[in-house]
N, C-alpha and C positions, 0 to 999 in steps of 0.2 A: 501407486497406480493412478490413473487419470481418467476421468469421465468427462467428455465434452458435452456441453449442454447448449441448446439453442432456445432460450426462453423468449417469451413474448414481452412486449413493452409493459405488460402488467407486472412483470417480475421486479421492475423498478420500484413500484409501490410496496411490494413485499419486502424489498431490501430496506426501504425507509422504515417500515414497521419493525424489521429486525433490529436495526440500529437503535431506534427509539425505545425498543423493548429491553435493551441491554443496560438499563439504569436501575438495578436493584439496590436496596439499601445494603451497604457493605457491612461486614461483620462488626459486631459490637466492639471488638478490641481495637479496630482501626481508629486512629486519631488524625483529624484533619490538620494539615499543615497551615500555619498562620499565613494570612493574606499578605502581610508586609512586615518584614523584619529588617534589622540592621544589616544582616548578612543574607545573601540569597539562600532561600530554602532549597536544599538539594536532597532528594530522597535517595538513599544509598541502595542500589540494587545488589542482590547477592551474585555469587559467581556461578550459579547453576544455570542450566540451559533454559531459563525462562524464555519461551520462543519470542524472538523479535518477529515483526511482520514486515518483511521486505516487500518491495513492489511485486505484485502478482505476476507470475509467468503464465503464458498461455494466451487464450483468446481475449482476455480482458486486460492484457498487459499494456498496450500502447495508448495509455491515457495519462494525462498529467496527474499524478497522485499528490503532489505538493508537499508530502512529508511521509517518511517512514521512520521507524524507531529501531535503533540497535542499542539497547540500554547499556551504559558503561557501569561496571561494577563499583568503582571507587571514585567516580567523578573525574578521572584523568586517564591518560594512556589510550590504549587501542582495544576495541571490542570487535570481534569478527564472527560472523555466522555464515553457514553454508547449508543449502537445502537442495536435495536431488530427488527427482521423481522420474519414473519410467514406466512404459507399458508396451507390450508386444502381444498381438493376437494373430492367429492364422486360422484358416478354414474358409467359411463362407465369405468373411471379410478379413482381409489382411490389414492390420493397422500397427504402426510404429509411432511412439511418441516419447520424447525425452525433454525434460526441462531442468535447468540448473539456475539457482539463484544464490548470489553472494552479496554480502554487505560488510562494510567496515565503517566503524565510527571512531573518529579521533576526537578526544575531548581535551580542552585546555581551560585554564583559569578556574580550576576547581569544578569543572563540569558545566560552567555557564556558557562557554563557547564550544560548539560541537560542529563537526564536519562529517556528516554521514554520506557515504558513497554506496550506490547500489548498481548491480549489473545483473540482468536477467536474459536468458536465452532459452527459447523453446523451439522444437522442430518436430513436425508430425507429418506422416504420410498415410494415406488410406487407399488401398487397392492400387498401389504404385503411383498415385498422384500426390503431388505436394499440396498439403492443406494448410499447414501452419509453419511459419518461420518468423518468429516474433523476437525482436531485440529491444531492450530498454536499458538505457544508462541514465542515472539520476544522481544529481548532487544537490543537497539541501542544507547549506550552512545555517546555523541558528545561534542566537544569543538570548539567554534567559536572564530576566531581572525580576525576581519575585515570581508572581503568577503570570507575568507577561513574557512573551517570546517574540523576537523578530526573526524573519526568515528571508533567505534568498533561494532562488531556484534556477537550475540549468538542467535541461533534459534533452536527450536525443532518442528517437524511437524509429523503428521500422516494423511494418505489420503486413504480412501476406493476407491475413484474414480480412483486413479492411482496405486492401489494395493501396497501402501507403508506402511510397518509395522512401520518404523520410519525413519526420516531424521534429521540429526544433522548438522548444518552449523555454522562455525566460520569464522571471517574475520576482516580485517582492511582496511581502505580506507580514501580518502580525497576528498573534493568537493570544487567547486568555484561557487559563486553566481554572475552571469553576470549582473543581474538587480534586484534591490530591492528598492521599493519606499514607500512613506508614506501611500499608500493605501494597502500595503502588497502584491502588485503584484510582482511576482518573476519568474526568469528564472535561473536554476542552472544545473550544470553538475558535476557528481561525478564518481570516479572509486574505485572499491573494488577488493581485492584479497581474494578469498573465498576457504575454504576447506570444502568439503561436504562428508558425510558418509551416504549412503542410503541403508537400508535393505528392500527389497520388500517381499510381502507375498509369492512369489515363492522362488526358490533357489538363485535368483539373489542378489548379494551384491556388491555395487559399492562405491569406494572411489575416488573422483575426485577433482582436483584443478581447479578453474575457475577464469576467468576474469569476472567482472561485470561492465558494463557501464550504467549509469542511467541519463536520462533526466527528469527534474522536471519543471513543470510550475504551477503557481497559479495566478488567476485573480479574482478581486472582483469588482462588480458593485452594489452599494447599498446593498440590502438584498440578492443578488445572489453571490455565490462563486463557482468557477470552478477550480478543481484540476486535474492534469494529471501526472502520473508517467509512464515512459517507460524504460524497461530494456532489454539489450542484454547480454547474459551470456554464452560465449563459453568456452569449456574446454581448458586448457592451452596447452595440447599436441595434442588433436585431434579436433581442433576448427572447421574443416569443416564438421565433421560427428557427433559431440556431442555439441549441443548448446541448449539454451532456449531463447525464446522471451516471455516476459510477461509484463503486465501493467494494470493500472487502470485509469479510468476517472470518476470523481464524480462531481455532481452538487448539491449544497445545497441552500435551500431557507429558510431564517430565518423568523420564524413566531412569536417568542417572544424573550425575552432577553436571555433565556437559551435553547430554543427548536428550532430545525430546521428540515424541511422535506428534506431528502437526497435521491438521486438516484445514484447508483454506478454500472458501468459496469467493470468487471474484466475478463481478458483473459490470458491464458497461453498456450504455445506450447513447448513440450519437444521432441527433435529429437529422443531420445532413450526412449522407454516406454515398458511396459509389454505387451506381446501378448494378444489381446482381449480387451485392454483398449485404448481408443482414445488418440492420442498424443496431441490433442487440446481440451481445455475445456474453457468454458466461462459462465458467469452468469450475469444477470441483476437483481438488487435488489432495492427495494424502501422501506424506513422505516423512523423512527423518531430518531434523535440524540439529546441526552441531554448532556449539557456541564456545568461544574461547576468548580470553581477555584478562585484564587485571582484576 
């Protein structure tokens, strides 16, 4: 099921607090991976459906997320996940909403080189009127060396909620993992330089170079997995008047080896938006995630 939210700009501060609050001390039995070893430290994920957090579908989808994770079980081969949510109501208000998210992660060189691909689509009508038709395709190749990781980014998006005809984003970046242990708990920070070309459904056409700073946390307790990603993306020239804040927080409960119940909250705020469209959008979705791979 899906609940559409229209939060105020104060929700951005709440999301910051949420992400910063997801830094508890991991369980005592977790052991931190060494910072630098002769061989790249690769934490082996199991083959269960520990929920990957793909790019969010729905109202907060069309923003550069610069990374998502589809953990590969053995550090090689292919990992695939799929999430589907839907909602239909009738009566006083008729509403239809469907969202689908798919990711695939191909890993090479013992897991050091990865090629994650994500595709999201969401469609929603209310009282016969089209409200949401969001499409996001994302490619984020990465190469890990110890605690460091280098990234590339290619993204294409379309958003009816933001009146975006198309948005094309490319970028390069690097990240550092401050904490990584045998339970796959993680804290990481990364920076991207992005170039964005956005054509709106109006006459507006913007080409902007942006900074992108991302905080990532991931924590696991038994069958529970908690992920959070938080982004701050100011324009390089007009960083005080042109910026974005967006992020996601996801909770997964593993119900079988390959199936998990997942709930995800996604929020995005764009300082510059089309007249008549809200600068802030958020959504809360609950659904099932299926994962398969080596």
